[in-house]
N, C-alpha and C positions, 0 to 999 in steps of 0.2 A: 323137720320134726321126727322123733323116733318113731319107728313102725315095727310091726310083728310080722311083716311079710317074710318070706324065706330069705336067708341070707345068700349073698352071691349073686344076686339078681340086679344090682344097681350098676349104674354107669355114670359116675360123677367125674368132674376132671381130677379130683384126688386119687379116684379109683384108677383112672388111666395113668397117671404119674406112678403108682404103685406097680401097675403092669410093666410099664417101660423100666422102672427099677430092677425088675426080674429078668427082663428080656434083653435090654441093651443098657446095663448099669452104667458104662461108662461114656455113653453119648452126652454130649452137653446139651442141657435143658434151657439154661439161662446164661447170658453174658450181659455184663454191664461194666463198661470201661475195662480195667484190667482183671476184674473179678469173673468169676463163673460158678455154676453148679452143674454137676452131672445129674442124671436121674437118680443114681444111687444116693448121692448127697441131699439132693432135694427131698427125696421120699422120707430119708431119715429125719431131716429137720422139721418137715411137716408134722411128723408123728410126735416130735419133742415138743413143738409148739402146741399142738393140740393137746397133749398131756399137761403141759404147763397151765394151759387155760383151764382145763379140766380140774387141775389141783387148786385153782383160785376160784372155784364154784361156777365156772361157765359150763353149761350143758347144751344139749341139742335144743334148738329153737331160740336160745338166747342170742341177743344181738351184740356183735362186736365190731365197733367203729375203727376204721384205720385212717389215720391222718398222717400222710406221709407224702414225702418227695418221691419220684420214681425211683426205684431201687429193687434189689433182689428181696429185701426183707418184705416190703409190701406184697410182692407176688406170693411169697411164703405164708403171709398172714391171710391172704385171700383163700388159698387152698387148704390152709390148716383150719380155717372155719369150716369148710366143707367136709374135712375128714372128721370133724368133731360134730358135725350136724347143726353147727350155729350158723346164724345169718350174718353175712359180712355187710358193713355199712361203710363204703368208701366215702371220704369227705374231701371237698376241694381244699387243697391247701392254701388258696389265695383268700378263703373267707375270713372274717374277723370273728373276734370271740362270740358276739352276739348270734351270728350266723351258725357258727359251730355248735353252740349251745342248743339253738332250735333242732338241729339234726340229731343231736345226742337225746334230747328229751322227747321228740317226736318218735324217734324209734326205739325209745327205751333201752338204749345201749347200757350193758352192764361193765363193759371192758373196752379198753381203747389202746390200740398199738399207735404209738406217735413218734415221729422223728424227733430228735433232741432240738433241732432248730425250730420246731413249732410247739414244743412243750410249753413254753409261756402262754401261748394263744390257747391251748388247752386248759392250762390251770385256771385262766380267766373264765373260761366257758364252763369249767366244773362248778364254779360258784352258783350256777343256774341248773345244774345236772346231777342232783344227789344220788341218783340211781347208779352211776358210775363208781364202781368199788375197786377196779382193777386197771391199772395203767402199766404198759411195758414200753420203756423208752429205747428206740433204735439209736445208736451211737452213744456219745458220752453223757451219762445221766448225772443230773445233779445230785447233791448229798440228800439221802432220803428217798430218792426215786428209785425204782426197780428196773434194771437194765435188762433189755430183751435177750442179749447173749447170754448173760448170767442165768436167765430163767431158762433157756434152752440147755445150757450147760448142766443143769441139775435135774433135766427130765428124762423120763423114760423114752429111748428111741423106738420101742415097739408101738405100733399103731393101737389106738385105743379100742380098736374094734367096734366102733358104733356103726350100726347099719343104717345108712341114710337113704331115704326115699327120693328117687328122683323127682317127684312131684313136689317135694318140700321146697321152701324159699332157699336161694343160695346168695341173693343179693337183695338189699334194698338201695336203689340208685335213686338219688334225689334229683328231681327235675320240677321246673317251676311252670306255672300255669297263670291264667288271667286273674286268679284270686290275689296273687301277689305274695303268696306263702308257697314254699317249695312243697312239692308232694313226693313221697317215696315209692317209686315203681317196684313191685315186688316181682323178681325174675327167678324163676325156678332153676333146679339143675336140668330139667327136662328142656325148658325154653332155650337155655343156652346150648345144650348138647344138639337139640334140633337145628339151631341157627348154624352151628358149626357144619353139621352134615349138609345142610342146604348150601352153604357157600362152597363147600368142596364139590358137591354134586353139580352146581350150577357152573362153576368156574373151572373145575378140574384141579389137579395139583400137579406142580412142576416134577419133572423126572429128578431123581437123585435127592440128595439131602435138602431138607426145607429150612431156610433160615429167615425168619420174618422180623419185622421192626415196624413200629409205629410211632409217629410223631406226636400222638395224643397221650395226655397225661394218664396215668393209671387210675384216677378217681373217675375218669370219664368212660361211658360205655364202650366208645371205640378202643380205649386202651384195654378194657377187659376183653372185649369179644375178639380182637384181633390175635390175641394170644392162644385162644382156645383150639382153633385147628392145629396150631403147632403141638399143643399137648395131645390132641387125639392121634396125630400122625408120629409123635416121638421126635418131632423137629426141635429146633433151637429159637428161642426168642430173644433178640437183642434189644435190651432196654434203652430208650434215650433219655437224656438228661432232662431235669426239670429247671424251670425259672429262667432260662435263656436259650435261645435258639441261635446255634451257630452253624449256617449252612456248610462252611468249609469242613467243619469237623464231621458233620453229618455225612457229607460226601466221601471222607475218609473211611468212616465207619462202614458205610454201605459197600465199598471197594474192598477194604480189608477183610471183613466179616463174609465176603461172597454172599450177601444177601440175596434171597430169591424173590421175596414178597414183600411189599412195603407200603404204608399209608401214611399221608401227610395231607394236611389241609391246603387249599390252593396258595395261600399266602407263603406257606413254607416251601412249596413246590417252585414258587416264584423265586425265592431266594436261593434255593438250589440250583436252578437253572441258570442264575446270574453268577455262580462261582466260576472264576476263570479256569479256562481249560476243562471243564466239567466234561464235555462231550468226548474228550480224548481219553478218559479213564478207562479201565477195564470193567464192562458192565456185561461180560459174558454169561455171569451167573444170574443176573436179574431176569426173572421171568414175567412178573407182573407188577406194576405200580397202580396204586389207587389214590382217589382223592375224594373227598366229601366234606360235609359240614357247613359248606359255604359255596357260593357260585364261583366258577373258574371260567375266564374269558377266553374267546376263541384263539387270540394270540398266544395264550399260556398253553393251551391244549396243542397247539402247532408246535411250540416250542419243546414240549414234553416228548413229542413223537420225533422231533429232530435230535434231541439229546440222547434219548433212549430208543433208538429205531427197532429194536428186537424185543422190546418189552411191551405186553398189553398194557394199555391205559384203560382202567376200569373206574366208572363213576359209581359211587355207593351213596344210597339215599335211604332215610328211615328216621327212626327215633328211639330214644331209650325204651320206651314201652314196648317195642317190638323186638328187642334184644341184638342190634337194632336195625339191621338193613332189612328193608322191604322190597326195594327195586334195584336193579343193576344195569348200567350201560356197558356192554362189553366193548372190547377195544376196536373191533371192526366197525363198530357204529359211532365211535368217538367224535368223528368229524361230520359223518353222514347225518347225524341226529344232533348236532351240537345244540346244546341247551336243555335236552331231554335228561331225565333221570332214569331212563330205561323202561325195562318191562318187569313184572313181579317175578321174584326169584322163587325156587321151589318151596313149597310149604306155606307160601303166603298167597291168600286169595284177596282180591281187591274190588272195590266198587267206587264209582264216582256219583255222589248222590247230592240232592238238594236239602233244603232244611227239613222236609218231610219224609227223608230217606227214600225218595223216589230215585231211581237211575236217571241221570241226565244224558241226553243224546251226545254221542261221541262229537268231540269238537267244541262241545260247550263246557264252561267252567262250573266245577262243583267240589265238594269236599271229598278226598280220598279216605275210605274207611277200609279197615284190615280184619281179617279173621284167619286164624291158623294157630299152630303149636308154638310158635314163637312169641305170640302176644302175651303180655305180662298176666300174672295173677290177678292184679289190681293195685290199687294205691294203699299203701299200709295205714292202716287205722282211720281211712276215709271212705266208708262205705257209700255216702251220698256222692262223693265225687267220682268213685268208680262206677256207680250206677249211671251217672251222666256220661261217663266215656264210652260205656258200653250199650248206651240207648240203641234200641232196635236190634240189639244181637251182634253189633259190628263195634270195633273199637274206632273211635272218632279220632283222627289225627290232628284235625285243626289246620290241615294244609289244603289250599285250594288248588287244582289242578285241572288240565284237560288232556284228553287222550286223543292222539292223531290217528289218521286213517290206517296206519300200520300196528296200532296197539301200544305206541310209545307214550309215556307220560311227561308232561311238562308242567312245572310248578310255576304258578302264575302270581301267588300272593299267599301271605300267611294268615290265616283266620285269627290266630291269637296275635297280640301285638309283640312279636318277638324280633330282636335284632341279632344278627350274627356278626360278630366282630372277631376276626382272626381265627375261625373256627368255633369260638365260645358262643353259647346261647346267653343273650341277656334278655332278660323277660320284663317288659315294660312295667306291668302292673306291680311287681317287687320293687323296682327302683322308685316308681311313682309314689308308693306307699311310704318309702323312706323319706323322700323329699318333702312329702306333705306334712311332715312332722317337724320341718324347719320353722321356727317362729315367724320368720319373714315371708314364708311361702303361703300364698292363699290358694292357689290352684297350680296343677302341674300336668303337663302332658310330655311323654318321652317318645321321641322318633329317631330312626336311624338315618344318617346322612353318610353319602359317599366319602370314603377314605382310600387313598391310593394303597397304602400299606395294608391295611386291616380289612378292606372290603366295605365296611361301614362302622361307625362309631355312634355313640348316643348323643343327641341333642336334647337338652331339658328346656322346654318352652314353660316359663313361669309367668304367673300373675302374682303381683306383690299383695301381700295382706294389707300393708300401708303404702299406697303410691308414694308418698313423700319419703319413704325408707325402703327402697327395693333391695332384695338381696343382691349380693355381688358374686362374681365368679369364686372369689377367695373364701366368702361365706359358705357357698355351696360345696366347694372342695373340702374345707375343713369339716363340715358336717358329715359329708359322704365318707371321709377317712375313717371316721369312728364307727360307721354303720354298714359300709358296703366293702366288698372285696374291690381291689383297684380295677379289674378290668370291666366292672360293672359301672364305675363312675362316670358321669357325664364328661365328655371331653369338650363340649360347646354348651353355652348358656344364653338363652335369649329371653328377655323380659319384655313382655306385651300387655297391653291394657285388658284384654279379655281374650278366651280362648274361642275359637269357632265351634259352633254346635249346630246339630240339626234340630227339627221342631221337637223331638222327644229328649233333647237334652244331651245327646251323645256327642263327644268331641270329634270332630271331624278331622282326624289325622292326615287324611289325603290332602286336604286343603293346607295344613301346616307344611307338609313336605313340598307342595308346589310353591308355597310362599318362600320357603327356604331356597329352593332351586332358582327362583327368581330373583333371590337377593333381598327380600322383603324381611327375613329374620336374621340379622346380622348378630354376632356374637356380642354379649354384653361385656 
């Protein structure tokens, strides 16, 4: 939001880029394939995009959605929103039109920056989102559409001079909960700035030039947050490609670009470590490698240490609402405390509590709750959900953990029914809500089942509306293709007579998981 506070007191990521453009103008800020941007080039393009949006009626506080594959233009759009004081709304490029429409309407987005490849999905989504009045297309725009580069070419390269308050929203990051509908976590510039400072203070920074890369997509909080320390330090961020993960290509990029810091989910690290000859490559620049978003096995951690013996292996744990990292497991503890998510990082206070917000004894299981300057402002437009999330004055994570005698935390279960598949969160309530709309489905429960490649994948346990005409796997797949992104769709279907419930009527998913493990829930 626009503020009357004295100018020159802000510190947003856009301010940092402008500072580096003055001090180190020719230093590389972004790399993507053969393309790149120096800080001088990036700063000028941010001002042009901010002015182009301003000329199209976008002002401070307005929401600008970004629906794009990983690329330099997506990063530009993120920071240009900050320069203008607009709120950026990253949208998962895997979503179908109905899901995109929900994000647009829930956030009240008035403008969208979209990749040409995703423009048809946006066009369909806009039928349900009349508030969107401006669309800029990255790449080759169809006749009648406005091109991103054309808009920049016609815009003023001088910053619009909007004074943006650190405490104002920078992003609305959509994350789902048990209600089945996504919620927009509002992260401020201050949240993200303090997260960057905390990460650097906790881990330190490598000597020499910093070059970072993340295997996370840019619509994901991990993709956003891992860029920001580089921006603060004047380092370079190497962007990874979307849509396909080629481990051999990634290994080449890591070596060629002299990457010092990188983040990948365990499934990606497994593939990287399997590239022939990977251990013999030149890793002298690699200072730290991180993993998170899904569990990593002991053999994988040992393999990481073998392949990259001079790099620190760090476990990151947290969630979108916390900007996102809350606990870290440092390299020296990677094997000593195998299975742990570490200890709280700077600026994050934690408790482990029971249902009445009483601290549980060390060693016992409870919900981990958080407090600190990296915790979100709230859920966009959802005061009741925000109040529930902050009940008792602490943010409720929904993660069940135990603390060991040394103060290290171990996640033992997820209070919310969430499946993590290849590092992507799949929220059961959302998928169940969609499947319940199928005319042949009477009841549904979604659980995660082990998968060698992805860690776990969704299994839909269904009760037929008409036992004589049960839904088939083909029925479910066709229905989900219209209503759910590909990574959310059930990979397994099992039709049973009735779902197990406790006396209060709650579905017993633990019993379903046991039945699956015992072979009693075969695929339909």
